[in-house]
N, C-alpha and C positions, 0 to 999 in steps of 0.2 A: 515924265513919262506919267500918266493918269493913270490912275490907282484906286482899290480901295480901302490900303493901309490904317486913312483917318478915320474912317467910317467905322471899320471893324474892330479895331483897337477900342472906340469910343463906345462901341455894343457892349463890347467884352468887359468895361470898366477895368483895362488894362493902359499902360504906359510904355512910352519907348524903353524907360529904364528896367522894365517887366521883359520885354523881348532881349531887350539886352541881355540880361540874369542869365535867362533861360537858354539862349543861341550862342553867346560871343561876340555876336555880330556888334559890329564897332559901335558906337552910338551917332556916329559921325555919319556912317552909312544909314543907320534905321532915319536918320533925322533927313538925310537927303532924298529917301525913299517916301517918306511922310510927308515933307510939303510939295513933294514933285519935282524937286530938283535933277535929280538923278535921271538922267537919261538912255542908260543902257545899263543897267544895275545885273550883278553875276548870275545867273540861272539857278546856281548851288544857294545862293544868297537867301532868293524868291522863295526858294525852296524849302528851305528852312523857318523862314517868316510862316508860309503855309501851314504847316506842320505844327509848328508851336501855335497859332491860332484855330487849329484845327478845319483850316477849310483850303478846299481847291486853289490852285493856281488862277485858275480860269474868275472864281471868287474874288481871288486879290487884284488881279489885274484888269476886271472886265469894270469901269468905271457905272456908277447909278446914274440912272435917268432922271 
């Protein structure tokens, strides 16, 4: 699934480890979303990531052009 997770992390100068520590979401799950390998992530997972990064789900999930 395409997303802006990688872009947002880079902008905020954060790492997957930071998101893991703050949210408790497994590094495997976060890595799958980061590399866009996860086809259908859990909505609660996406909400936690968006809340931690202080972005909307739309910003997280809509790929930039």
